[in-house]
C-alpha positions as a Markdown table, in Angstrom:
| # | Residue | x | y | z |
|---|---|---|---|---|
| 1 | Met | 170.7 | 113.3 | 128.7 |
| 2 | Gly | 169.9 | 113.9 | 132.4 |
| 3 | Val | 168.3 | 110.5 | 132.7 |
| 4 | Val | 171.3 | 108.8 | 131.1 |
| 5 | Leu | 173.7 | 110.7 | 133.5 |
| 6 | Val | 171.7 | 109.6 | 136.6 |
| 7 | Ala | 171.7 | 106.0 | 135.4 |
| 8 | Ala | 175.4 | 106.1 | 134.6 |
| 9 | Leu | 176.3 | 107.6 | 138.0 |
| 10 | Leu | 174.1 | 105.0 | 139.7 |
| 11 | Val | 175.9 | 102.1 | 137.9 |
| 12 | Ala | 179.3 | 103.7 | 138.7 |
| 13 | Tyr | 178.3 | 104.0 | 142.4 |
| 14 | Leu | 177.0 | 100.4 | 142.6 |
| 15 | Thr | 180.1 | 98.9 | 141.0 |
| 16 | Gly | 182.6 | 101.3 | 142.5 |
| 17 | Ser | 181.4 | 101.0 | 146.0 |
| 18 | Phe | 181.4 | 97.3 | 145.6 |
| 19 | Val | 185.2 | 97.4 | 145.4 |
| 20 | Ser | 185.7 | 100.6 | 147.5 |
| 21 | Leu | 186.7 | 103.1 | 144.8 |
| 22 | Ser | 187.0 | 106.7 | 145.9 |
| 23 | Trp | 184.2 | 109.2 | 145.3 |
| 24 | Ala | 186.3 | 111.0 | 142.7 |
| 25 | Asp | 186.9 | 107.7 | 140.8 |
| 26 | Ile | 183.2 | 106.8 | 140.9 |
| 27 | Leu | 182.3 | 110.2 | 139.6 |
| 28 | Ala | 184.8 | 110.0 | 136.7 |
| 29 | Asp | 183.6 | 106.5 | 135.9 |
| 30 | Gly | 180.0 | 107.7 | 135.9 |
| 31 | Val | 180.6 | 110.6 | 133.5 |
| 32 | Ile | 182.6 | 108.4 | 131.1 |
| 33 | Phe | 179.9 | 105.7 | 131.2 |
| 34 | Ala | 177.2 | 108.3 | 130.4 |
| 35 | Ile | 179.1 | 109.6 | 127.4 |
| 36 | Ser | 179.7 | 106.1 | 126.1 |
| 37 | Met | 176.0 | 105.2 | 126.5 |
| 38 | Val | 174.8 | 108.3 | 124.6 |
| 39 | Ile | 177.2 | 107.8 | 121.7 |
| 40 | Leu | 176.7 | 104.0 | 121.4 |
| 41 | Gly | 173.0 | 104.1 | 122.0 |
| 42 | Phe | 172.3 | 106.5 | 119.2 |
| 43 | Phe | 174.8 | 104.9 | 116.9 |
| 44 | Thr | 173.1 | 101.5 | 117.2 |
| 45 | His | 169.7 | 103.1 | 116.8 |
| 46 | Lys | 170.8 | 104.7 | 113.5 |
| 47 | Met | 172.3 | 101.4 | 112.4 |
| 48 | Asn | 168.9 | 99.7 | 113.1 |
| 49 | Val | 167.4 | 101.9 | 110.4 |
| 50 | Tyr | 170.1 | 100.7 | 107.9 |
| 51 | Gly | 169.2 | 97.0 | 108.7 |
| 52 | Met | 172.0 | 96.1 | 111.2 |
| 53 | Pro | 171.0 | 92.8 | 112.9 |
| 54 | Ala | 169.8 | 93.1 | 116.5 |
| 55 | Tyr | 172.5 | 90.8 | 117.8 |
| 56 | Val | 175.2 | 93.0 | 116.2 |
| 57 | Gln | 173.7 | 96.1 | 117.9 |
| 58 | Val | 173.7 | 94.3 | 121.3 |
| 59 | Leu | 177.4 | 93.3 | 120.8 |
| 60 | Ile | 178.5 | 96.8 | 119.8 |
| 61 | Phe | 176.6 | 98.5 | 122.5 |
| 62 | Cys | 177.6 | 96.2 | 125.4 |
| 63 | Ser | 181.2 | 95.8 | 124.4 |
| 64 | Gly | 181.5 | 99.6 | 123.8 |
| 65 | Ile | 180.1 | 100.8 | 127.1 |
| 66 | Ile | 182.2 | 98.3 | 128.9 |
| 67 | Gly | 185.4 | 98.8 | 126.8 |
| 68 | Leu | 185.4 | 102.6 | 126.4 |
| 69 | Pro | 185.2 | 103.3 | 130.2 |
| 70 | Val | 187.9 | 100.6 | 130.9 |
| 71 | Leu | 190.2 | 102.3 | 128.4 |
| 72 | Ala | 189.6 | 105.7 | 129.9 |
| 73 | Met | 189.9 | 104.5 | 133.5 |
| 74 | Tyr | 193.2 | 102.8 | 132.6 |
| 75 | Phe | 194.8 | 106.2 | 132.0 |
| 76 | Tyr | 192.9 | 107.8 | 134.9 |
| 77 | Leu | 193.4 | 105.4 | 137.8 |
| 78 | Asp | 196.5 | 104.2 | 139.5 |
| 79 | Leu | 197.4 | 100.5 | 139.0 |
| 80 | Arg | 195.9 | 99.4 | 142.4 |
| 81 | Ala | 192.6 | 101.1 | 141.8 |
| 82 | Phe | 192.4 | 99.9 | 138.2 |
| 83 | Asn | 192.9 | 96.3 | 139.2 |
| 84 | Leu | 190.0 | 96.7 | 141.6 |
| 85 | Tyr | 188.0 | 98.4 | 138.9 |
| 86 | Thr | 188.4 | 95.4 | 136.5 |
| 87 | Thr | 186.9 | 93.0 | 139.0 |
| 88 | Thr | 183.6 | 94.7 | 138.4 |
| 89 | Leu | 183.5 | 94.0 | 134.6 |
| 90 | Pro | 181.2 | 90.9 | 134.8 |
| 91 | Leu | 178.6 | 92.9 | 136.8 |
| 92 | Arg | 179.0 | 95.8 | 134.4 |
| 93 | Ala | 178.4 | 93.5 | 131.4 |
| 94 | Leu | 175.1 | 92.4 | 132.9 |
| 95 | Ile | 174.1 | 95.9 | 133.6 |
| 96 | Ser | 175.1 | 97.0 | 130.1 |
| 97 | Leu | 172.8 | 94.4 | 128.5 |
| 98 | Leu | 169.9 | 95.5 | 130.7 |
| 99 | Leu | 170.6 | 99.2 | 129.8 |
| 100 | Phe | 170.5 | 98.3 | 126.1 |
| 101 | Ile | 167.1 | 96.6 | 126.4 |
| 102 | Ile | 165.8 | 99.6 | 128.4 |
| 103 | Phe | 167.2 | 102.0 | 125.8 |
| 104 | Lys | 165.5 | 100.2 | 122.8 |
| 105 | Leu | 162.2 | 100.1 | 124.7 |
| 106 | Trp | 162.5 | 103.8 | 125.5 |
| 107 | Ile | 163.2 | 104.6 | 121.8 |
| 108 | Lys | 160.3 | 102.5 | 120.6 |
| 109 | Ala | 157.9 | 104.1 | 123.1 |
| 110 | Gly | 158.4 | 107.5 | 121.6 |
| 111 | Asn | 162.1 | 108.3 | 121.4 |
| 112 | Gly | 162.4 | 109.8 | 124.8 |
| 113 | Pro | 160.5 | 111.5 | 127.6 |
| 114 | Gly | 158.2 | 114.2 | 126.4 |
| 115 | Met | 157.8 | 113.0 | 122.8 |
| 116 | Gln | 154.3 | 111.7 | 123.4 |
| 117 | Asp | 153.2 | 115.0 | 124.9 |
| 118 | Gln | 154.8 | 116.9 | 122.0 |
| 119 | Gln | 152.9 | 114.8 | 119.5 |
| 120 | Glu | 149.7 | 115.2 | 121.4 |
| 121 | Lys | 150.0 | 119.0 | 121.0 |
| 122 | Gln | 150.3 | 118.8 | 117.2 |
| 123 | Glu | 147.2 | 120.1 | 115.4 |
| 124 | Thr | 145.9 | 118.6 | 112.2 |
| 125 | Pro | 145.7 | 121.5 | 109.8 |
| 126 | Pro | 142.2 | 121.6 | 108.3 |
| 127 | Leu | 141.7 | 121.1 | 104.7 |
| 128 | Arg | 139.1 | 123.5 | 103.3 |
| 129 | Pro | 136.0 | 121.9 | 101.8 |
| 130 | Gly | 136.5 | 121.5 | 98.1 |
| 131 | Thr | 140.3 | 121.9 | 98.3 |
| 132 | Thr | 142.0 | 120.1 | 95.4 |
| 133 | Asp | 145.6 | 119.8 | 94.4 |
| 134 | Ile | 146.8 | 122.8 | 92.4 |
| 135 | Pro | 148.1 | 121.8 | 89.0 |
| 136 | Gly | 151.9 | 122.3 | 88.8 |
| 137 | Asn | 152.5 | 121.5 | 92.5 |
| 138 | Asp | 155.6 | 119.4 | 92.7 |
| 139 | Tyr | 154.2 | 116.5 | 94.7 |
| 140 | Pro | 156.6 | 113.4 | 94.7 |
| 141 | Asp | 155.5 | 110.3 | 92.9 |
| 142 | Lys | 157.8 | 108.0 | 94.9 |
| 143 | Ile | 159.6 | 107.7 | 98.2 |
| 144 | Leu | 163.0 | 106.1 | 98.6 |
| 145 | Val | 163.8 | 104.0 | 101.7 |
| 146 | Arg | 166.9 | 102.1 | 102.8 |
| 147 | Ser | 166.2 | 98.4 | 102.9 |
| 148 | Gly | 169.1 | 96.3 | 104.1 |
| 149 | Asn | 172.0 | 97.1 | 101.8 |
| 150 | Gly | 169.8 | 98.5 | 99.0 |
| 151 | Ile | 167.2 | 101.2 | 98.3 |
| 152 | Lys | 163.5 | 100.4 | 98.2 |
| 153 | Val | 161.5 | 102.6 | 95.8 |
| 154 | Ile | 157.9 | 103.0 | 97.0 |
| 155 | Pro | 155.4 | 104.6 | 94.5 |
| 156 | Ile | 153.3 | 107.2 | 96.3 |
| 157 | Asn | 150.1 | 105.7 | 94.9 |
| 158 | Glu | 150.9 | 102.3 | 96.5 |
| 159 | Leu | 151.0 | 103.8 | 100.1 |
| 160 | Leu | 148.1 | 102.7 | 102.3 |
| 161 | Phe | 149.1 | 104.8 | 105.3 |
| 162 | Ile | 152.0 | 106.3 | 107.2 |
| 163 | Gln | 152.5 | 105.7 | 110.9 |
| 164 | Ala | 154.7 | 107.8 | 113.2 |
| 165 | Asp | 157.4 | 106.2 | 115.3 |
| 166 | Gly | 159.3 | 108.8 | 117.2 |
| 167 | Asp | 161.6 | 110.6 | 114.7 |
| 168 | Tyr | 160.8 | 107.9 | 112.1 |
| 169 | Val | 157.8 | 106.8 | 110.1 |
| 170 | Trp | 156.5 | 103.4 | 108.9 |
| 171 | Leu | 155.5 | 103.5 | 105.2 |
| 172 | Val | 152.9 | 100.8 | 104.8 |
| 173 | Thr | 151.8 | 99.2 | 101.4 |
| 174 | Met | 150.2 | 96.0 | 100.4 |
| 175 | Glu | 153.7 | 94.5 | 100.1 |
| 176 | Gly | 154.8 | 95.3 | 103.6 |
| 177 | Lys | 156.1 | 98.2 | 105.7 |
| 178 | Trp | 159.4 | 100.1 | 105.7 |
| 179 | Leu | 161.0 | 102.4 | 108.4 |
| 180 | Lys | 162.2 | 105.8 | 107.2 |
| 181 | Glu | 163.9 | 108.6 | 109.1 |
| 182 | Glu | 161.4 | 111.3 | 108.5 |
| 183 | Thr | 158.8 | 113.4 | 110.4 |
| 184 | Met | 155.1 | 113.3 | 109.9 |
| 185 | Lys | 155.0 | 117.1 | 109.6 |
| 186 | His | 157.4 | 117.1 | 106.6 |
| 187 | Leu | 155.5 | 114.3 | 104.8 |
| 188 | Gln | 152.2 | 116.1 | 105.4 |
| 189 | Glu | 153.7 | 119.2 | 103.7 |
| 190 | Ile | 155.1 | 117.4 | 100.6 |
| 191 | Leu | 152.2 | 114.9 | 99.9 |
| 192 | Ala | 149.1 | 115.9 | 97.9 |
| 193 | Pro | 146.5 | 117.1 | 100.5 |
| 194 | Ser | 143.6 | 115.8 | 98.5 |
| 195 | Gln | 145.1 | 112.2 | 98.5 |
| 196 | Phe | 146.9 | 112.0 | 101.9 |
| 197 | Val | 145.0 | 113.2 | 105.0 |
| 198 | Arg | 146.4 | 113.2 | 108.6 |
| 199 | Ile | 143.6 | 111.6 | 110.5 |
| 200 | His | 145.5 | 111.2 | 113.8 |
| 201 | Arg | 148.7 | 112.6 | 115.3 |
| 202 | Ser | 150.3 | 109.2 | 114.4 |
| 203 | Phe | 148.6 | 108.4 | 111.1 |
| 204 | Ile | 148.4 | 109.8 | 107.5 |
| 205 | Val | 146.1 | 107.8 | 105.2 |
| 206 | Asn | 145.8 | 107.5 | 101.5 |
| 207 | Val | 142.1 | 108.3 | 101.0 |
| 208 | Ser | 142.0 | 106.3 | 97.8 |
| 209 | Lys | 142.8 | 103.2 | 99.8 |
| 210 | Ile | 140.0 | 103.5 | 102.4 |
| 211 | Ser | 137.4 | 100.8 | 102.3 |
| 212 | Arg | 135.0 | 102.0 | 105.0 |
| 213 | Ile | 134.8 | 104.0 | 108.2 |
| 214 | Glu | 133.5 | 102.1 | 111.3 |
| 215 | Arg | 132.5 | 103.1 | 114.8 |
| 216 | Phe | 133.2 | 101.0 | 117.9 |
| 217 | Gly | 131.6 | 102.9 | 120.9 |
| 218 | Glu | 133.4 | 106.2 | 121.1 |
| 219 | Gln | 136.3 | 105.0 | 118.9 |
| 220 | Gln | 136.2 | 105.5 | 115.1 |
| 221 | Leu | 138.3 | 103.4 | 112.8 |
| 222 | Ile | 139.2 | 103.5 | 109.1 |
| 223 | Val | 139.3 | 100.2 | 107.4 |
| 224 | Leu | 141.7 | 100.1 | 104.4 |
| 225 | Ile | 141.5 | 97.9 | 101.3 |
| 226 | Asn | 143.9 | 95.4 | 102.9 |
| 227 | Gly | 141.6 | 94.9 | 105.9 |
| 228 | Glu | 143.9 | 96.8 | 108.3 |
| 229 | Ser | 142.2 | 99.2 | 110.7 |
| 230 | Val | 143.6 | 102.7 | 111.6 |
| 231 | Arg | 142.2 | 104.8 | 114.4 |
| 232 | Ile | 141.0 | 108.3 | 113.7 |
| 233 | Ser | 140.8 | 111.3 | 116.1 |
| 234 | Ala | 137.9 | 113.7 | 116.3 |
| 235 | Ser | 139.8 | 116.5 | 114.4 |
| 236 | Gly | 141.1 | 113.9 | 111.9 |
| 237 | Tyr | 137.5 | 112.8 | 111.2 |
| 238 | Arg | 136.5 | 116.4 | 110.4 |
| 239 | Thr | 139.5 | 116.8 | 108.1 |
| 240 | Leu | 138.7 | 113.5 | 106.4 |
| 241 | Arg | 135.1 | 114.5 | 106.0 |
| 242 | Asp | 136.0 | 117.7 | 104.3 |
| 243 | Ala | 138.5 | 116.0 | 102.0 |
| 244 | Leu | 136.0 | 113.3 | 101.0 |
| 245 | Gly | 133.1 | 115.8 | 100.8 |
| 246 | Phe | 130.5 | 114.0 | 103.0 |
């Protein structure tokens, strides 16, 4: 939120000083602009999960963070100042588009500052040698994922691996991949530990879909039956070794 507020105040200063708005007007514009960015940014991010086309997201975000401040400033400014304010709209439209692109890249890189460090600190809980699934444990046999306007049913046994993407995960099968709003920690808790092993902070693999394990210098990779490679950490390798018993 702090980064968004600083960016909004900077935009308000650049556009407001261009037409000689007062400091109070620039500050009010910056706060309103920041609130609009937060609301519309996370709204379009949510809609991305539900299959909203990218061009619709851009249209909603850009028109929203231009239109909402204009509506608010209409009631806040006097007529002379508001007329000056409206002359900055083309510049604000360009800046809004750039901010949308930056926001999407920021989300894709880890959903905000600090997320990568937080993931780095997560430990892979060890699986004791010889551990097996306890009969009667209520492990799910399928996962439901929104796909466009419908629901995709993914049988658990068809999963190749699961990859973290911020507060979301990619569920990968031989058919394709689907994005789901879920955490790796929760999936690790509900999936059968003898079948699904967290080999890296960003990956959980279905051990029955592993073709081989390869080493490239210091890096170890797991090759799955579809030929796709997944990297494995040192602690993940120990966990996998215990799970497979080698």
